[in-house]
VOPA-860239 format. One record per residue (C-alpha): residue in three letters; x, z, y. Coordinates in pm, 1 decimal. Layout:
N
ATOM  rest      east        up     north
ATOM   ALA         X         Z         Y
...
This chain:
531
ATOM  rest      east        up     north
ATOM   UNK    9880.3    4270.4    7618.5
ATOM   UNK    9825.9    4598.0    7809.8
ATOM   UNK   10176.2    4577.5    7959.0
ATOM   UNK   10112.0    4217.0    8067.6
ATOM   UNK    9796.5    4325.7    8249.9
ATOM   UNK    9988.6    4597.5    8430.0
ATOM   UNK   10260.2    4352.3    8536.3
ATOM   UNK   10004.2    4107.6    8675.6
ATOM   UNK    9828.3    4392.0    8852.6
ATOM   UNK   10157.9    4493.5    9005.9
ATOM   UNK   10212.0    4139.9    9142.1
ATOM   UNK    9869.4    4131.9    9306.0
ATOM   UNK    9893.9    4473.5    9470.8
ATOM   UNK   10155.5    4654.3    9671.3
ATOM   UNK   10370.6    4892.9    9464.1
ATOM   UNK   10189.4    5192.7    9612.3
ATOM   UNK    9845.0    5043.7    9542.1
ATOM   UNK    9938.3    4942.1    9189.4
ATOM   UNK   10065.5    5289.9    9112.1
ATOM   UNK    9749.5    5443.8    9256.2
ATOM   UNK    9521.5    5215.0    9052.0
ATOM   UNK    9699.1    5296.1    8725.6
ATOM   UNK    9745.9    5669.5    8769.5
ATOM   UNK    9429.9    5775.3    8952.4
ATOM   UNK    9210.7    5780.2    8643.7
ATOM   UNK    9451.9    5998.2    8447.0
ATOM   UNK    9621.7    6215.5    8710.5
ATOM   UNK    9331.6    6346.3    8918.7
ATOM   UNK    9363.1    6720.1    8983.5
ATOM   UNK    9116.9    6969.3    9133.3
ATOM   UNK    9127.7    7015.8    9511.2
ATOM   UNK    9248.7    7376.6    9540.7
ATOM   UNK    9319.9    7409.0    9913.8
ATOM   UNK    9057.2    7647.4   10050.9
ATOM   UNK    9026.5    7459.4   10379.8
ATOM   UNK    8950.8    7131.6   10198.8
ATOM   UNK    8647.0    7257.0   10010.0
ATOM   UNK    8300.6    7117.7   10076.3
ATOM   UNK    8410.5    6781.9   10217.8
ATOM   UNK    8230.5    6566.6    9962.2
ATOM   UNK    8503.8    6532.7    9700.9
ATOM   UNK    8664.1    6767.2    9447.3
ATOM   UNK    8967.6    6585.0    9298.5
ATOM   UNK    9295.0    6451.6    9436.8
ATOM   UNK    9627.8    6313.2    9321.5
ATOM   UNK    9805.9    6555.6    9554.3
ATOM   UNK    9673.0    6914.5    9517.6
ATOM   UNK    9983.5    7043.7    9697.4
ATOM   UNK    9966.6    6780.3    9971.2
ATOM   UNK   10111.4    6433.3   10015.6
ATOM   UNK   10491.2    6424.5   10032.1
ATOM   UNK   10607.7    6479.2   10387.4
ATOM   UNK   10327.7    6716.4   10487.7
ATOM   UNK   10338.8    7098.2   10487.1
ATOM   UNK   10010.8    7217.3   10332.7
ATOM   UNK   10038.2    7561.4   10490.9
ATOM   UNK   10076.6    7416.8   10840.2
ATOM   UNK    9785.1    7179.5   10780.0
ATOM   UNK    9576.4    7480.8   10679.8
ATOM   UNK    9666.3    7657.2   11004.6
ATOM   UNK    9555.1    7350.7   11199.4
ATOM   UNK    9223.2    7327.7   11017.1
ATOM   UNK    9158.0    7698.2   11066.6
ATOM   UNK    9174.8    7657.2   11447.2
ATOM   UNK    8836.4    7477.4   11415.7
ATOM   UNK    8937.3    7284.9   11728.2
ATOM   UNK    8713.8    6992.6   11627.2
ATOM   UNK    8411.6    6965.1   11397.3
ATOM   UNK    8601.0    6698.0   11201.6
ATOM   UNK    8950.3    6850.6   11187.8
ATOM   UNK    8916.0    6927.0   10813.9
ATOM   UNK    8787.3    6576.9   10737.6
ATOM   UNK    9083.7    6405.9   10905.1
ATOM   UNK    9357.4    6639.1   10780.3
ATOM   UNK    9233.1    6676.6   10424.3
ATOM   UNK    9149.6    6310.2   10364.7
ATOM   UNK    9504.7    6220.7   10473.9
ATOM   UNK    9707.7    6509.0   10329.8
ATOM   UNK    9492.9    6588.9   10022.8
ATOM   UNK    9326.6    6247.7    9977.5
ATOM   UNK    9030.1    6187.9    9753.4
ATOM   UNK    9119.1    6065.1    9406.9
ATOM   UNK    8986.6    5715.9    9331.7
ATOM   UNK    9080.5    5419.8    9111.7
ATOM   UNK    8935.7    5176.7    9366.8
ATOM   UNK    9057.2    5057.9    9707.5
ATOM   UNK    9091.1    5384.6    9896.8
ATOM   UNK    9047.3    5253.1   10250.0
ATOM   UNK    8681.9    5353.9   10243.4
ATOM   UNK    8789.3    5712.5   10161.5
ATOM   UNK    9024.0    5744.4   10458.7
ATOM   UNK    8914.6    5883.3   10795.5
ATOM   UNK    8845.1    5615.5   11056.6
ATOM   UNK    9093.5    5546.4   11336.6
ATOM   UNK    8843.2    5644.9   11605.7
ATOM   UNK    8766.2    5973.0   11430.1
ATOM   UNK    9137.7    6054.2   11405.2
ATOM   UNK    9192.2    5980.7   11774.9
ATOM   UNK    8892.0    6193.5   11873.4
ATOM   UNK    9016.0    6491.3   11666.1
ATOM   UNK    9367.4    6454.1   11805.8
ATOM   UNK    9230.8    6461.8   12159.2
ATOM   UNK    9000.4    6757.3   12089.6
ATOM   UNK    9277.9    6964.1   11933.4
ATOM   UNK    9564.4    6898.5   12172.3
ATOM   UNK    9519.6    7212.5   12384.3
ATOM   UNK    9433.5    7437.2   12088.7
ATOM   UNK    9744.7    7324.1   11900.9
ATOM   UNK    9966.0    7388.7   12202.7
ATOM   UNK    9823.1    7740.2   12238.7
ATOM   UNK    9900.6    7809.9   11872.2
ATOM   UNK   10240.0    7633.0   11890.5
ATOM   UNK   10122.9    7380.4   11635.1
ATOM   UNK   10217.2    7013.4   11643.9
ATOM   UNK   10026.5    6705.9   11530.4
ATOM   UNK   10198.8    6577.1   11211.4
ATOM   UNK   10439.2    6295.2   11302.4
ATOM   UNK   10345.1    6105.8   10985.8
ATOM   UNK    9976.5    6109.0   11071.8
ATOM   UNK    9945.7    5802.4   11297.2
ATOM   UNK    9586.0    5728.3   11392.2
ATOM   UNK    9663.5    5360.6   11455.9
ATOM   UNK    9756.2    5320.7   11089.0
ATOM   UNK    9407.3    5419.8   10973.7
ATOM   UNK    9129.9    5164.0   10914.7
ATOM   UNK    8869.4    5082.3   11178.6
ATOM   UNK    8588.1    5006.2   10935.6
ATOM   UNK    8485.9    5080.6   10576.0
ATOM   UNK    8609.2    5436.1   10632.4
ATOM   UNK    8480.0    5791.3   10673.7
ATOM   UNK    8312.0    5828.5   11011.5
ATOM   UNK    8274.5    6209.4   11012.9
ATOM   UNK    8245.5    6520.0   10801.6
ATOM   UNK    7870.3    6481.6   10809.5
ATOM   UNK    7873.4    6115.3   10707.4
ATOM   UNK    8123.4    6079.1   10422.2
ATOM   UNK    8123.9    5768.6   10206.1
ATOM   UNK    8030.9    5970.6    9899.0
ATOM   UNK    7754.5    6211.8    9985.4
ATOM   UNK    7772.8    6543.3    9797.8
ATOM   UNK    7441.1    6697.0    9697.4
ATOM   UNK    7357.9    7020.1    9877.5
ATOM   UNK    7491.5    7323.5    9690.4
ATOM   UNK    7400.4    7688.8    9711.3
ATOM   UNK    7527.5    8014.2    9566.1
ATOM   UNK    7370.4    8111.7    9234.3
ATOM   UNK    7383.6    8427.2    9015.2
ATOM   UNK    7649.6    8412.3    8743.9
ATOM   UNK    7491.4    8345.6    8403.9
ATOM   UNK    7804.7    8275.2    8194.9
ATOM   UNK    7824.6    8582.1    7963.1
ATOM   UNK    8203.1    8622.1    7979.2
ATOM   UNK    8196.5    8638.2    8360.7
ATOM   UNK    7888.5    8852.7    8422.0
ATOM   UNK    8073.6    9181.9    8485.3
ATOM   UNK    8307.5    9059.8    8759.6
ATOM   UNK    8354.8    9223.9    9101.2
ATOM   UNK    8149.3    8933.6    9238.5
ATOM   UNK    7808.6    8823.1    9110.7
ATOM   UNK    7750.5    8476.0    9257.9
ATOM   UNK    7915.9    8142.5    9186.6
ATOM   UNK    7871.4    7780.2    9291.3
ATOM   UNK    7870.3    7454.8    9099.7
ATOM   UNK    8028.4    7212.2    9041.5
ATOM   UNK    8353.1    7396.8    8971.1
ATOM   UNK    8698.5    7243.9    9011.7
ATOM   UNK    8697.2    7126.3    8650.5
ATOM   UNK    8393.1    6911.5    8719.7
ATOM   UNK    8133.9    7121.2    8533.5
ATOM   UNK    7807.6    7056.2    8714.6
ATOM   UNK    7616.8    7349.7    8566.7
ATOM   UNK    7695.3    7699.2    8442.0
ATOM   UNK    7571.7    7593.8    8098.9
ATOM   UNK    7849.0    7333.7    8086.4
ATOM   UNK    8105.4    7583.1    8216.2
ATOM   UNK    7990.2    7846.7    7964.7
ATOM   UNK    8032.5    7608.9    7670.7
ATOM   UNK    8382.7    7514.6    7783.7
ATOM   UNK    8506.8    7867.4    7855.8
ATOM   UNK    8392.1    7977.1    7509.5
ATOM   UNK    8717.9    7843.1    7362.9
ATOM   UNK    8905.4    8129.8    7531.6
ATOM   UNK    8680.6    8419.7    7427.0
ATOM   UNK    8891.4    8525.4    7127.1
ATOM   UNK    9205.3    8545.7    7343.9
ATOM   UNK    9020.7    8755.8    7603.1
ATOM   UNK    8903.7    8993.2    7328.9
ATOM   UNK    9255.9    9053.5    7192.0
ATOM   UNK    9365.2    9133.9    7549.9
ATOM   UNK    9677.2    8917.9    7545.3
ATOM   UNK    9668.1    8960.5    7923.4
ATOM   UNK    9437.6    9168.4    8144.2
ATOM   UNK    9448.8    8879.4    8390.7
ATOM   UNK    9319.7    8608.7    8155.5
ATOM   UNK    8950.3    8681.7    8203.0
ATOM   UNK    8952.1    8710.3    8585.2
ATOM   UNK    9162.3    8393.5    8608.7
ATOM   UNK    8937.8    8191.6    8376.4
ATOM   UNK    8627.2    8304.5    8559.8
ATOM   UNK    8781.7    8217.5    8896.2
ATOM   UNK    8811.2    7860.9    8763.5
ATOM   UNK    8493.1    7823.9    8557.4
ATOM   UNK    8262.5    8040.3    8773.1
ATOM   UNK    8439.1    8061.1    9111.3
ATOM   UNK    8317.0    8317.4    9359.5
ATOM   UNK    8072.6    8169.6    9608.1
ATOM   UNK    8169.9    8256.5    9964.7
ATOM   UNK    7944.5    8124.0   10242.1
ATOM   UNK    7834.9    7837.9   10019.7
ATOM   UNK    8188.4    7740.2    9916.4
ATOM   UNK    8392.4    7821.8    9601.0
ATOM   UNK    8691.4    8052.0    9639.5
ATOM   UNK    8994.8    7865.5    9499.8
ATOM   UNK    9188.4    8013.1    9203.2
ATOM   UNK    9515.0    8199.9    9257.3
ATOM   UNK    9843.2    8062.5    9122.9
ATOM   UNK    9996.9    8408.2    9068.6
ATOM   UNK    9695.2    8521.9    8866.6
ATOM   UNK    9724.4    8205.3    8657.9
ATOM   UNK   10095.5    8261.6    8596.2
ATOM   UNK   10041.3    8620.2    8483.7
ATOM   UNK    9760.3    8518.5    8247.8
ATOM   UNK    9964.6    8232.4    8106.0
ATOM   UNK   10280.5    8439.1    8051.3
ATOM   UNK   10081.8    8700.1    7857.6
ATOM   UNK    9877.3    8463.1    7642.0
ATOM   UNK   10057.3    8130.6    7603.5
ATOM   UNK   10273.5    8233.0    7306.9
ATOM   UNK    9971.7    8366.2    7115.6
ATOM   UNK    9773.8    8055.6    7200.8
ATOM   UNK   10056.8    7833.2    7080.4
ATOM   UNK   10072.1    8023.1    6750.2
ATOM   UNK    9702.6    7954.2    6712.4
ATOM   UNK    9759.3    7583.7    6768.1
ATOM   UNK    9597.4    7601.9    7111.3
ATOM   UNK    9836.9    7496.5    7389.5
ATOM   UNK    9773.6    7601.7    7747.9
ATOM   UNK    9537.0    7334.4    7884.2
ATOM   UNK    9677.8    7077.9    8125.3
ATOM   UNK    9368.2    7125.0    8341.8
ATOM   UNK    9475.8    7488.2    8401.9
ATOM   UNK    9832.4    7414.4    8511.8
ATOM   UNK    9926.5    7699.4    8744.4
ATOM   UNK   10116.0    7461.6    8972.4
ATOM   UNK    9781.2    7305.6    9066.4
ATOM   UNK    9664.9    7628.4    9231.3
ATOM   UNK    9772.6    7785.3    9557.8
ATOM   UNK    9862.3    8134.5    9674.5
ATOM   UNK    9639.0    8118.2    9980.4
ATOM   UNK    9352.1    8330.3    9847.4
ATOM   UNK    9548.2    8554.3    9611.4
ATOM   UNK    9488.0    8870.2    9811.6
ATOM   UNK    9120.2    8838.3    9720.3
ATOM   UNK    9220.2    8870.7    9353.7
ATOM   UNK    9419.4    9189.2    9412.4
ATOM   UNK    9759.2    9015.1    9421.6
ATOM   UNK   10011.0    9190.2    9644.3
ATOM   UNK   10295.6    9041.9    9845.4
ATOM   UNK   10540.2    9173.3    9586.0
ATOM   UNK   10357.8    8992.6    9305.2
ATOM   UNK   10172.4    9295.3    9163.7
ATOM   UNK    9820.6    9229.0    9037.9
ATOM   UNK    9537.5    9480.9    9023.9
ATOM   UNK    9365.6    9514.1    8686.1
ATOM   UNK    9070.0    9721.8    8558.5
ATOM   UNK    9159.7   10066.4    8422.7
ATOM   UNK    9127.4   10079.8    8042.7
ATOM   UNK    9274.5   10428.3    7984.1
ATOM   UNK    8974.2   10642.0    7877.0
ATOM   UNK    9084.8   10958.7    8056.6
ATOM   UNK    9127.3   10767.4    8383.1
ATOM   UNK    8797.5   10581.1    8383.6
ATOM   UNK    8524.1   10694.4    8620.2
ATOM   UNK    8761.1   10811.9    8894.3
ATOM   UNK    8720.6   10738.5    9265.3
ATOM   UNK    8912.1   10413.8    9196.6
ATOM   UNK    8888.1   10167.9    8906.3
ATOM   UNK    9186.6    9932.0    8951.9
ATOM   UNK    9548.5    9997.0    8855.9
ATOM   UNK    9875.1    9803.7    8839.0
ATOM   UNK   10168.5    9788.6    8598.8
ATOM   UNK   10449.2    9884.2    8575.3
ATOM   UNK   10330.7   10232.4    8674.2
ATOM   UNK   10529.0   10504.8    8850.2
ATOM   UNK   10711.9   10590.0    8527.5
ATOM   UNK   10800.1   10231.8    8441.4
ATOM   UNK   10543.8   10179.0    8164.3
ATOM   UNK   10479.2    9805.7    8152.1
ATOM   UNK   10124.1    9820.6    8016.4
ATOM   UNK    9826.9   10054.4    8003.0
ATOM   UNK    9863.3   10062.8    7624.4
ATOM   UNK   10211.4   10210.9    7662.0
ATOM   UNK   10094.6   10449.7    7932.9
ATOM   UNK    9804.0   10590.0    7728.5
ATOM   UNK   10043.5   10677.7    7444.5
ATOM   UNK   10291.3   10847.6    7676.2
ATOM   UNK   10024.6   11051.2    7857.1
ATOM   UNK    9864.1   11185.3    7537.6
ATOM   UNK   10052.4   11511.9    7603.3
ATOM   UNK    9817.9   11574.0    7895.8
ATOM   UNK    9489.9   11516.9    7710.8
ATOM   UNK    9434.8   11881.7    7614.4
ATOM   UNK    9576.5   12010.5    7943.7
ATOM   UNK    9337.8   11800.9    8150.9
ATOM   UNK    9037.8   11912.5    7942.5
ATOM   UNK    9100.1   12275.3    8039.4
ATOM   UNK    9054.6   12180.2    8406.3
ATOM   UNK    9330.5   12426.6    8488.7
ATOM   UNK    9336.1   12258.0    8829.5
ATOM   UNK    9072.3   12047.3    8999.8
ATOM   UNK    9354.2   11805.2    9087.9
ATOM   UNK    9521.5   11773.0    8746.5
ATOM   UNK    9322.5   11480.8    8607.6
ATOM   UNK    9341.8   11267.8    8921.1
ATOM   UNK    9710.9   11346.2    8971.4
ATOM   UNK    9807.1   11256.1    8613.9
ATOM   UNK    9608.8   10933.7    8636.1
ATOM   UNK    9762.5   10841.3    8971.3
ATOM   UNK   10101.8   10857.1    8798.1
ATOM   UNK   10017.7   10684.9    8468.0
ATOM   UNK    9746.3   10452.5    8604.4
ATOM   UNK    9817.3   10445.4    8980.1
ATOM   UNK    9553.6   10317.7    9216.6
ATOM   UNK    9594.6    9952.2    9310.5
ATOM   UNK    9480.6    9811.2    9643.8
ATOM   UNK    9537.5    9438.1    9712.1
ATOM   UNK    9809.8    9431.5    9448.2
ATOM   UNK    9999.9    9727.0    9594.9
ATOM   UNK   10053.1   10060.5    9417.0
ATOM   UNK    9926.1   10376.6    9589.2
ATOM   UNK   10139.7   10687.3    9528.1
ATOM   UNK   10027.0   11052.5    9514.2
ATOM   UNK   10180.0   11288.1    9773.0
ATOM   UNK   10418.4   11571.0    9694.3
ATOM   UNK   10153.3   11821.9    9805.8
ATOM   UNK    9905.5   11670.6    9558.0
ATOM   UNK   10158.8   11718.7    9276.8
ATOM   UNK   10228.6   12076.7    9381.6
ATOM   UNK    9858.8   12171.0    9371.5
ATOM   UNK    9817.9   12022.2    9024.8
ATOM   UNK   10134.8   12190.0    8900.8
ATOM   UNK   10047.2   12530.0    9049.2
ATOM   UNK    9713.2   12536.5    8873.4
ATOM   UNK    9838.8   12433.1    8529.5
ATOM   UNK   10202.4   12538.0    8495.2
ATOM   UNK   10110.9   12888.6    8380.2
ATOM   UNK    9874.0   12759.9    8112.2
ATOM   UNK   10137.1   12516.1    7987.5
ATOM   UNK   10392.0   12796.3    7968.3
ATOM   UNK   10154.8   12998.8    7747.6
ATOM   UNK   10171.1   12709.6    7499.7
ATOM   UNK   10550.0   12705.7    7514.8
ATOM   UNK   10579.3   12382.7    7716.6
ATOM   UNK   10708.6   12326.0    8066.5
ATOM   UNK   10606.2   12090.2    8343.2
ATOM   UNK   10752.4   11745.8    8255.4
ATOM   UNK   11081.3   11662.6    8423.7
ATOM   UNK   10964.8   11311.6    8517.4
ATOM   UNK   10679.8   11467.4    8718.7
ATOM   UNK   10890.8   11694.6    8937.4
ATOM   UNK   10708.2   11714.8    9266.5
ATOM   UNK   11013.5   11655.2    9485.5
ATOM   UNK   11023.9   11298.6    9350.7
ATOM   UNK   10696.1   11213.0    9525.6
ATOM   UNK   10671.4   11107.0    9892.7
ATOM   UNK   10539.5   11318.6   10177.2
ATOM   UNK   10406.5   11031.8   10389.5
ATOM   UNK   10232.0   10700.6   10319.3
ATOM   UNK   10071.1   10855.1   10011.8
ATOM   UNK    9744.2   11001.7    9881.6
ATOM   UNK    9714.7   11375.8    9936.0
ATOM   UNK    9367.1   11435.7    9794.4
ATOM   UNK    9073.3   11264.2    9628.9
ATOM   UNK    8950.9   11035.4    9909.0
ATOM   UNK    8593.7   11039.4    9779.7
ATOM   UNK    8513.7   11370.8    9609.2
ATOM   UNK    8262.8   11299.9    9338.3
ATOM   UNK    7912.1   11443.4    9375.7
ATOM   UNK    7655.0   11287.8    9145.4
ATOM   UNK    7280.9   11324.0    9100.7
ATOM   UNK    7105.3   11233.0    8774.2
ATOM   UNK    7106.1   10860.3    8854.8
ATOM   UNK    7476.9   10878.8    8937.3
ATOM   UNK    7548.2   11065.7    8615.3
ATOM   UNK    7372.5   10795.1    8414.9
ATOM   UNK    7557.5   10514.9    8595.1
ATOM   UNK    7890.6   10687.4    8538.1
ATOM   UNK    7827.3   10742.4    8168.2
ATOM   UNK    7719.4   10381.0    8125.0
ATOM   UNK    8026.2   10256.6    8312.9
ATOM   UNK    8248.2   10482.4    8101.8
ATOM   UNK    8126.5   10331.8    7774.7
ATOM   UNK    7929.6   10632.7    7649.9
ATOM   UNK    7698.2   10419.1    7440.5
ATOM   UNK    7657.7   10338.6    7070.9
ATOM   UNK    7608.3    9982.2    6951.6
ATOM   UNK    7474.6    9882.9    7291.8
ATOM   UNK    7233.3   10179.4    7309.7
ATOM   UNK    7290.4   10382.7    7626.0
ATOM   UNK    7139.9   10709.7    7740.5
ATOM   UNK    6816.9   10732.3    7938.4
ATOM   UNK    6760.5   10882.8    8281.9
ATOM   UNK    6554.8   11158.8    8117.0
ATOM   UNK    6855.8   11262.0    7907.8
ATOM   UNK    7084.7   11233.5    8211.6
ATOM   UNK    6862.4   11489.2    8388.6
ATOM   UNK    6902.0   11728.5    8094.2
ATOM   UNK    7280.8   11681.8    8106.3
ATOM   UNK    7283.4   11752.5    8478.6
ATOM   UNK    7078.3   12069.5    8423.7
ATOM   UNK    7326.8   12184.6    8158.6
ATOM   UNK    7636.6   12131.6    8375.3
ATOM   UNK    7495.6   12223.5    8717.1
ATOM   UNK    7635.0   12577.9    8725.3
ATOM   UNK    7570.4   12639.5    9094.6
ATOM   UNK    7214.7   12497.1    9073.2
ATOM   UNK    7288.6   12259.3    9361.7
ATOM   UNK    7102.2   11968.2    9203.9
ATOM   UNK    7413.9   11755.4    9161.8
ATOM   UNK    7755.9   11772.5    8998.1
ATOM   UNK    8099.6   11798.5    9156.7
ATOM   UNK    8415.9   11640.3    9014.4
ATOM   UNK    8495.3   11930.2    8778.8
ATOM   UNK    8138.6   11948.4    8648.8
ATOM   UNK    8133.8   11570.4    8595.3
ATOM   UNK    8454.8   11584.4    8395.4
ATOM   UNK    8319.8   11866.6    8177.4
ATOM   UNK    8000.5   11666.5    8125.6
ATOM   UNK    8199.9   11362.3    8010.5
ATOM   UNK    8391.1   11580.6    7765.6
ATOM   UNK    8066.7   11728.0    7632.6
ATOM   UNK    7905.4   11386.1    7583.8
ATOM   UNK    8221.1   11245.5    7422.8
ATOM   UNK    8214.8   11519.2    7155.9
ATOM   UNK    7842.0   11479.7    7092.2
ATOM   UNK    7877.2   11102.0    7074.1
ATOM   UNK    8154.2   11138.0    6816.6
ATOM   UNK    7932.5   11365.1    6607.7
ATOM   UNK    7658.0   11104.7    6617.6
ATOM   UNK    7887.8   10813.5    6530.6
ATOM   UNK    8035.1   11006.1    6238.0
ATOM   UNK    7689.6   11092.7    6102.4
ATOM   UNK    7438.9   10817.3    6175.0
ATOM   UNK    7309.5   10586.8    5905.9
ATOM   UNK    7347.5   10212.4    5947.8
ATOM   UNK    6975.7   10161.4    5990.7
ATOM   UNK    6827.0    9911.0    6231.7
ATOM   UNK    6826.8   10066.9    6480.8
ATOM   UNK    7087.6   10327.5    6373.5
ATOM   UNK    6968.7   10686.6    6344.8
ATOM   UNK    7060.7   11034.3    6217.0
ATOM   UNK    6854.6   11156.7    5922.3
ATOM   UNK    6679.8   11493.5    5894.9
ATOM   UNK    6939.3   11632.4    5653.2
ATOM   UNK    7228.2   11523.6    5874.7
ATOM   UNK    7063.2   11673.2    6181.4
ATOM   UNK    7031.4   12011.7    6007.2
ATOM   UNK    7403.8   12004.4    5920.2
ATOM   UNK    7500.6   11921.2    6277.8
ATOM   UNK    7287.6   12202.7    6422.3
ATOM   UNK    7426.2   12445.1    6167.7
ATOM   UNK    7783.3   12347.1    6256.8
ATOM   UNK    7701.5   12419.4    6622.4
ATOM   UNK    7558.7   12757.7    6516.7
ATOM   UNK    7204.5   12683.3    6622.7
ATOM   UNK    7029.7   12918.3    6379.9
ATOM   UNK    6677.2   12778.2    6371.4
ATOM   UNK    6405.9   12864.8    6123.0
ATOM   UNK    6228.5   12584.2    5937.6
ATOM   UNK    5923.3   12584.0    6165.4
ATOM   UNK    6131.1   12557.3    6481.1
ATOM   UNK    6342.0   12274.8    6338.0
ATOM   UNK    6032.4   12088.3    6218.0
ATOM   UNK    5884.7   12102.9    6568.4
ATOM   UNK    6203.6   11961.0    6716.0
ATOM   UNK    6222.7   11691.1    6450.7
ATOM   UNK    5866.6   11574.8    6513.0
ATOM   UNK    5931.0   11564.9    6888.9
ATOM   UNK    6257.0   11369.6    6881.3
ATOM   UNK    6254.1   11157.1    6565.9
ATOM   UNK    6132.1   10799.7    6545.8
ATOM   UNK    6092.9   10587.1    6231.2
ATOM   UNK    6246.6   10852.1    6009.4
ATOM   UNK    6552.6   10933.1    6217.9
ATOM   UNK    6685.0   11037.9    6558.8
ATOM   UNK    6850.7   10770.5    6771.6
ATOM   UNK    7150.6   10821.4    6999.7
ATOM   UNK    6961.5   10902.7    7319.1
ATOM   UNK    6728.6   11152.3    7153.9
ATOM   UNK    7023.4   11303.9    6963.3
ATOM   UNK    7206.2   11385.4    7288.0
ATOM   UNK    6883.9   11507.1    7447.5
ATOM   UNK    6805.5   11743.8    7157.9
ATOM   UNK    7155.4   11897.7    7150.8
ATOM   UNK    7155.6   11935.4    7529.3
ATOM   UNK    6816.5   12104.6    7535.1
ATOM   UNK    6928.0   12354.8    7271.5
ATOM   UNK    7251.9   12421.7    7461.4
ATOM   UNK    7057.0   12486.3    7782.4
ATOM   UNK    6835.3   12737.4    7600.6
ATOM   UNK    7138.3   12908.7    7446.2
ATOM   UNK    7314.2   12937.2    7782.9
ATOM   UNK    7004.7   13084.5    7944.7
ATOM   UNK    6961.1   13334.9    7665.7
ATOM   UNK    7325.3   13442.2    7681.3
ATOM   UNK    7309.8   13480.7    8058.3
ATOM   UNK    7011.7   13712.2    8017.5
ATOM   UNK    7166.6   13887.0    7718.0
ATOM   UNK    7448.8   14026.3    7930.9
ATOM   UNK    7210.2   14271.4    8091.8
ATOM   UNK    7045.9   14383.1    7767.8
ATOM   UNK    7157.9   14718.0    7617.6
ATOM   UNK    7152.9   14596.6    7255.6
ATOM   UNK    7392.8   14545.3    6966.7
ATOM   UNK    7484.0   14211.9    6802.4
ATOM   UNK    7223.8   14233.1    6525.6
ATOM   UNK    6939.2   14275.0    6771.6
ATOM   UNK    7083.3   13999.6    6993.8
ATOM   UNK    7107.6   13759.3    6697.1
ATOM   UNK    6746.5   13824.8    6601.7
ATOM   UNK    6635.0   13797.5    6963.1
ATOM   UNK    6806.4   13460.8    7003.0
ATOM   UNK    6620.4   13315.5    6703.3
ATOM   UNK    6292.4   13448.8    6836.1
ATOM   UNK    6373.0   13321.4    7183.4
ATOM   UNK    6438.6   12971.3    7051.7
ATOM   UNK    6119.4   12974.7    6850.6
ATOM   UNK    5906.8   13086.4    7142.9
ATOM   UNK    6071.8   12837.3    7378.0
ATOM   UNK    6032.9   12537.6    7144.9
ATOM   UNK    5711.5   12588.3    6951.0
């Protein structure tokens, strides 16, 4: 019966109309062309343009802005609105087409652009059609940018989106429910590009009141990394996310370079918190993922911690996790390598190891490269706190407070300048990382988690803080809460004690006393300073 209906329908309509009626309801695709956004419709049968038209050239014509209605005419012909009804009312009117053609004649000639031969104004309807961009047949409700509320997409480089998205979700609540199906694949990191791609579709960036279209290259990279895992889980790549439906016009905004490289957030712990936070793979040594790179660079972990050179950490990271700008890899200069090598080669030799062959400085360029840290890091207490939070120095969602950050700054601020330079910041991160590990290895699974009094005594003893019972009790009363010490107070307590020890030792250097007297004096000093 269904086939009979289709045959009859085909007799009543022209072949093109019959095909449109049948397919429109099942083949509508999101309008992805950037220059066709905000025209009152969001779906089309031809996301890449009607056969016979060059979408890129049409985009160049629209971008001349030679007429207020240039986008309406070009898009409604080349990327027509998807509809299962008679589409004459969705086409631009003949008079509108002729007006735009007249308005744009001189601008097109100046740009060496030519009116499409297939676009004949006389073939367009005179009535029951779109009169102008500001009077479309289907009025779209006014839309504005709104803060992103979808949890998965809240930590993006952009913070505002616009609805509806190209999948037809009218609210972020709808988009959030739909994107939830991908969360497990994002968590297993099948591709570093999956999350930014999904968010570009479900919560597109809002730019001047319009959504930025998704990038085909980003889609392809996400799909190639995750499709096999998704298939194994019985979850095929959705038809609505077909990469062919997206364009490459806005890819540079997603960090996609002309060579196809894609910027991704740095996940290597040692290279987080640098003057840049995006990298690209393969890296300079051919490692195809950050996971591979972090294993290969483990040799440098202890070397970097010594800060044998102020350049060593940044140089190593610029090799294993090179800076990425608009999809292009930035290389360190030969002079940068030589400074890092000069400062650390002697130390490495004392451990019986030589500078790695793959990092020979003559293999690095002398021009078109990075010769120094472009933004030397100087942080105040607020900056220290922001950096620690960004670096993941938290425990079960509990981060440090500004009060504790000020103590940490006081501890590491050797020159008493009131802020920390790059070397001091790195030493601070190392100090907090060790203290955090001590806490994680000791705390009880309370709610909230905390270190008990007995555990705290063991930790202080291991750090050789020789406190008498009265001094410890005073500290415990000051820092404990609900029977234990939480993460923030734990770091604060250790840091305060370390500051007192450093001050005592600095003063001790000028005291004419032996070790026994110094040991006794330190205990008395701590008691008098704390109680």
